C-alpha positions as CSV (number, residue, x, y, z in Angstrom):
1,M,25.4,54.1,-26.6
2,K,22.4,56.4,-26.4
3,I,19.8,55.7,-29.1
4,G,16.5,57.0,-30.3
5,L,13.7,54.9,-31.9
6,F,11.6,57.2,-34.1
7,Q,8.1,55.8,-33.9
8,Y,5.5,57.8,-35.8
9,S,2.4,57.7,-38.1
10,P,3.5,58.6,-41.6
11,E,1.1,60.3,-44.0
12,W,0.3,57.8,-46.7
13,E,2.5,58.3,-49.8
14,N,3.2,61.9,-48.8
15,P,7.0,62.5,-48.4
16,E,6.8,66.2,-47.9
17,A,4.2,66.0,-45.1
18,N,6.3,63.3,-43.5
19,I,9.5,65.4,-43.6
20,A,7.5,68.1,-41.8
21,K,6.3,65.7,-39.2
22,I,9.8,64.4,-38.6
23,N,11.2,67.8,-38.2
24,D,8.4,68.8,-35.8
25,I,9.0,65.8,-33.6
26,L,12.7,66.2,-33.5
27,D,12.6,69.9,-32.8
28,N,10.8,69.0,-29.5
29,E,12.4,65.7,-28.5
30,I,15.9,65.3,-29.9
31,S,18.7,65.5,-27.3
32,D,22.0,63.6,-26.8
33,E,21.3,60.4,-28.8
34,E,24.2,59.1,-30.9
35,M,21.9,57.4,-33.4
36,I,18.3,57.6,-34.5
37,V,16.4,54.7,-36.2
38,F,13.4,55.3,-38.4
39,P,10.8,52.8,-39.6
40,E,10.7,51.0,-43.0
41,M,9.9,53.2,-46.1
42,T,10.2,56.1,-43.7
43,L,8.7,58.9,-45.9
44,T,5.8,57.0,-47.6
45,G,4.6,54.1,-45.6
46,F,4.6,50.5,-47.0
47,T,3.6,51.5,-50.5
48,M,3.6,49.2,-53.5
49,N,3.6,52.3,-55.7
50,S,7.3,51.9,-56.1
51,E,7.7,53.4,-59.6
52,K,6.3,56.7,-58.4
53,F,8.4,57.0,-55.3
54,A,11.7,55.3,-56.2
55,E,14.8,57.5,-56.2
56,E,18.4,57.2,-57.1
57,L,20.6,57.6,-54.0
58,D,20.9,61.3,-54.7
59,G,17.2,61.8,-54.6
60,K,15.1,64.1,-52.3
61,S,14.6,61.5,-49.5
62,T,18.3,60.7,-49.4
63,R,19.2,64.4,-49.3
64,F,16.8,65.0,-46.5
65,F,18.4,62.4,-44.3
66,M,21.9,63.4,-45.2
67,D,21.1,67.0,-44.1
68,L,19.4,65.7,-41.0
69,A,22.4,63.6,-40.0
70,R,24.8,66.5,-40.8
71,Q,22.8,69.1,-38.9
72,T,22.1,67.0,-35.8
73,K,25.5,65.3,-35.9
74,K,23.8,61.9,-35.3
75,H,23.9,58.6,-37.1
76,I,20.6,58.1,-38.9
77,F,19.1,54.8,-40.1
78,A,16.2,55.3,-42.4
79,G,14.1,53.5,-45.0
80,I,14.5,54.6,-48.7
81,I,12.7,53.4,-51.8
82,E,15.9,53.1,-54.0
83,R,16.1,52.9,-57.7
84,D,19.2,51.3,-59.3
85,N,18.9,51.2,-63.1
86,F,15.9,48.9,-63.7
87,D,15.6,47.6,-60.2
88,I,13.8,49.1,-57.2
89,Y,14.7,48.1,-53.7
90,N,13.3,48.5,-50.2
91,T,16.5,49.8,-48.7
92,L,17.8,50.7,-45.2
93,V,20.5,53.3,-45.3
94,H,23.0,54.3,-42.6
95,F,23.9,58.0,-42.8
96,N,26.8,58.8,-40.5
97,N,27.0,61.8,-38.2
98,Q,28.8,63.8,-41.0
99,G,25.8,63.2,-43.3
100,L,27.6,60.6,-45.5
101,I,26.2,57.3,-46.7
102,T,28.0,54.6,-44.7
103,A,25.9,51.5,-45.6
104,R,23.1,50.5,-47.8
105,Y,21.1,47.2,-47.1
106,R,18.5,46.1,-49.6
107,K,15.7,44.0,-48.1
108,I,16.5,40.3,-49.0
109,H,13.0,39.0,-48.3
110,P,10.2,41.0,-50.1
111,F,6.9,40.3,-48.4
112,S,5.1,38.2,-51.0
113,F,2.0,37.9,-48.9
114,A,1.4,41.6,-49.8
115,D,2.9,41.3,-53.4
116,E,6.0,43.2,-52.5
117,H,8.0,40.9,-54.7
118,K,6.1,42.2,-57.7
119,Y,7.2,45.8,-57.1
120,Y,10.6,45.5,-55.4
121,S,13.6,43.4,-56.3
122,A,15.2,41.3,-53.6
123,G,18.6,42.2,-52.2
124,R,21.3,39.6,-52.1
125,D,23.8,40.7,-49.5
126,I,24.0,41.1,-45.8
127,F,25.5,44.4,-44.6
128,I,27.4,45.2,-41.5
129,T,28.1,48.8,-40.6
130,K,29.9,50.4,-37.7
131,I,29.6,53.2,-35.2
132,E,33.1,53.4,-33.7
133,K,33.7,49.8,-32.5
134,C,30.0,48.8,-32.5
135,A,29.3,46.4,-35.4
136,I,25.7,46.6,-36.6
137,G,23.8,44.2,-38.8
138,L,21.0,45.5,-40.9
139,S,17.6,44.1,-41.8
140,V,14.1,45.2,-42.9
141,C,10.7,44.0,-41.5
142,Y,9.8,40.5,-43.0
143,D,13.5,39.6,-42.9
144,L,12.8,39.0,-39.2
145,R,11.0,35.7,-39.9
146,F,14.1,34.2,-41.5
147,P,16.7,33.4,-38.8
148,E,19.3,32.2,-41.4
149,L,20.0,35.8,-42.2
150,Y,20.8,36.7,-38.6
151,R,23.0,33.6,-38.1
152,L,25.3,35.1,-40.8
153,Y,25.4,38.3,-38.7
154,A,26.1,36.2,-35.6
155,K,29.0,34.5,-37.3
156,E,30.5,38.0,-37.8
157,K,29.9,38.7,-34.1
158,V,27.9,41.9,-34.6
159,D,27.0,43.8,-31.4
160,L,23.7,45.1,-32.6
161,I,21.0,44.1,-35.1
162,I,18.5,46.7,-36.4
163,D,15.2,45.8,-38.0
164,I,13.0,48.6,-39.4
165,A,9.4,47.7,-40.1
166,N,5.8,48.5,-41.0
167,W,4.5,45.5,-39.0
168,P,0.7,45.5,-38.6
169,L,-1.2,45.2,-35.4
170,K,-2.9,41.9,-36.3
171,R,0.5,40.2,-36.2
172,V,2.3,42.3,-33.7
173,E,2.7,39.5,-31.2
174,H,4.9,37.8,-33.9
175,W,7.0,41.0,-34.1
176,K,7.6,40.9,-30.3
177,Y,8.6,37.3,-30.1
178,L,10.8,37.3,-33.2
179,L,12.8,40.3,-32.0
180,K,13.3,38.6,-28.6
181,A,14.3,35.3,-30.4
182,R,16.8,37.1,-32.6
183,A,18.4,38.6,-29.6
184,I,18.6,35.3,-27.6
185,E,20.0,33.2,-30.4
186,N,22.6,35.7,-31.6
187,Q,23.5,37.1,-28.1
188,C,23.4,40.7,-29.2
189,F,21.2,43.7,-28.8
190,V,18.3,43.8,-31.2
191,V,16.5,47.1,-32.1
192,G,13.2,47.0,-33.8
193,V,11.5,50.2,-35.0
194,N,7.9,50.0,-36.2
195,R,5.3,52.6,-37.1
196,V,1.9,53.6,-35.5
197,G,-1.3,54.8,-37.1
198,E,-2.9,53.3,-40.2
199,D,-2.6,53.1,-43.9
200,P,-5.3,52.0,-46.5
201,F,-4.7,48.3,-45.6
202,N,-3.6,48.0,-42.0
203,E,-3.5,49.4,-38.5
204,Y,-0.2,49.6,-36.5
205,N,0.5,50.0,-32.8
206,G,4.3,50.3,-33.0
207,C,5.8,48.3,-30.2
208,S,9.2,49.5,-31.2
209,A,11.6,47.8,-28.9
210,V,15.1,46.9,-27.7
211,F,16.1,43.5,-26.4
212,S,19.3,42.7,-24.6
213,P,21.8,39.9,-25.5
214,M,20.0,37.7,-23.0
215,G,16.7,38.5,-24.6
216,D,15.5,40.8,-21.8
217,E,13.1,43.6,-22.9
218,I,14.9,46.9,-22.3
219,I,12.1,49.0,-23.7
220,M,9.0,48.6,-25.7
221,V,6.4,51.4,-26.5
222,A,3.0,50.9,-28.0
223,D,0.5,53.4,-29.4
224,K,2.7,56.4,-29.0
225,A,4.3,58.6,-31.6
226,G,7.7,60.2,-30.8
227,L,11.3,59.6,-30.1
228,I,11.8,56.6,-27.8
229,K,15.1,57.0,-25.9
230,T,17.2,54.4,-24.3
231,E,20.9,53.5,-23.7
232,L,22.8,50.3,-24.5
233,N,25.9,49.1,-22.6
234,L,27.7,47.4,-25.4
235,A,30.1,45.7,-23.0
236,D,27.1,43.4,-22.2
237,V,27.5,41.7,-25.6
238,E,31.0,40.4,-24.9
239,A,30.1,39.6,-21.3
240,V,27.2,37.3,-22.3
241,R,29.2,35.7,-25.1
242,T,32.1,35.0,-22.8
243,R,29.9,33.5,-20.0
244,L,27.7,31.5,-22.5
245,P,29.9,30.8,-25.5
246,F,27.2,29.3,-27.6
247,L,28.1,31.0,-30.8
248,H,31.3,29.0,-31.1
249,D,29.1,25.9,-31.8
250,I,27.2,27.3,-34.8
251,K,27.3,25.0,-37.8
252,L,25.8,26.5,-40.9
253,I,24.9,23.4,-42.9
């Protein structure tokens, strides 16, 4: 499976400018990827101005990514600020290659250290989506610190876990080690997509990465905006789990 990790520096709280940035980068760099993964809160950055930017799932942000998926014929994973009645969620949406919404994962662990829990409701459900036979578990940023979530994905034998983030430079070593750990313990590919640049509160150096089911680093890119391309051999997941059948011994107590 050929994938693209879209690492860029979003303009702070400026969806229209970020749509233009995304289009410019993709015009020059898109090729034969089957899926493209964008960072958390893709079109705004990690804003707590949730009331201003929240949209129903027929809003402008959603329509942009639906059109992008349809036009490029690629699976798109993007971060949306989602309004659902009185609740607002930090949401990861899977748009399939026909431009339809296939999955919606609402971040289960709002980042209370930055008061995210005051402006966003917590999701309650894990979500597994598929691209053909590839089962994909979804997560967002701070979720990465809570391995219990990923063990639930492991019990369902997902092939790939995605985490989209705005993970700051001052804690980026945690990001690297946690991605690697999630791959090792769950014996699957882990894709982490982070941003670069800065917002009013933090600096970011990206380090978007892919780790193998053995925890080997397949690719990691720092301090560069653009579409990071790599390819996954999904047969490696079953091969590792057969050779080292550790997941059979999970006891969730």
